[in-house]
N, C-alpha and C positions, 0 to 999 in steps of 0.2 A: 503493498499499499505506500502511495507516494505522498498522500496528504493525510495530515494529521485530523481527528474527529471535528475540530473547531473548525475545519476550511471546507467541511463537506455540506451538501444541502440534505434535505430531507430523503430524497430518492437517493442519492449516495449513499447515506447510511444505512438505508434499507438494503440495497445492493450489498454494502459490506456485511451486512448480518449475515444475509444469504450465502456470501462467499466464505465467512466463517462457519458456518453450518457445514458446507461442504468439505472445508479443510478440517473440520474437528470430526466429523463423520470418517473422513480417511483416515486420519490419526488414531482414531479409537478402533477401527476395523484392522488396521494393522497391528496396534498394540494389545487389543482387549481388555485395558485397563484404564477406566475412567478416572480414578483416583490419582494413579501414576502421571497421566496425563495433565491433569489439572496441577499437580505439583511441579510438573518440569516445564509447562508453557506459561509465555508471557502474552500470550493474544488478547487477554482480555484487560491488560493493565492500564490501557488507556480510558477503558470504559468505569474500569475500577476507581480510579483517582477523581472521577467527576460525579459517578452515581451514588446516592445513599445506599447503604448495605443492603436494604430489603428491595430496592429498584435493581440492584446489582444482581442479587441472587436470580430475581426473575429474568434477568437477560441472560445470564448464565444457563438457566434451565431451558430458558427458550432455545438458545444456542445448540446445547447439548442433546436435546431431544427433537432437533429439527423441527420445531413447531413453524407453521407459515399461517397461521390465523391472523386475518388482517385485524381484528379487533385487539389482538394480543401486541401484534407489531405496531400499530398505531398508537396505543397506550405507551409503548417503550420508547417509540420517536417523540411521542409529546414530551415523556422525561428526559430524554436525552438532550431534547431542543432546550428544555428549562434549564438544564444543568449547565450546557456551554454557554448559556446567557448569563447565567451567575459567575462565570468564571472570565 
């Protein structure tokens, strides 16, 4: 990813989440250990820096479980946009 989260628009953030979902699924299928993957990855760090713990947890679960629900994604995107505005 060439841009930081703060420089992405809403559609780009959504596409980035979809890209993360694909990468996470690939990594987990290769290693079969979600806990090990989470311990060793830094792909969530930028989100973790700006999101409150509860919302960060929802984002991680959404990515790990490959959720595509528009309702969930729109809520997450709203939260990310508000967090970016605060920073």
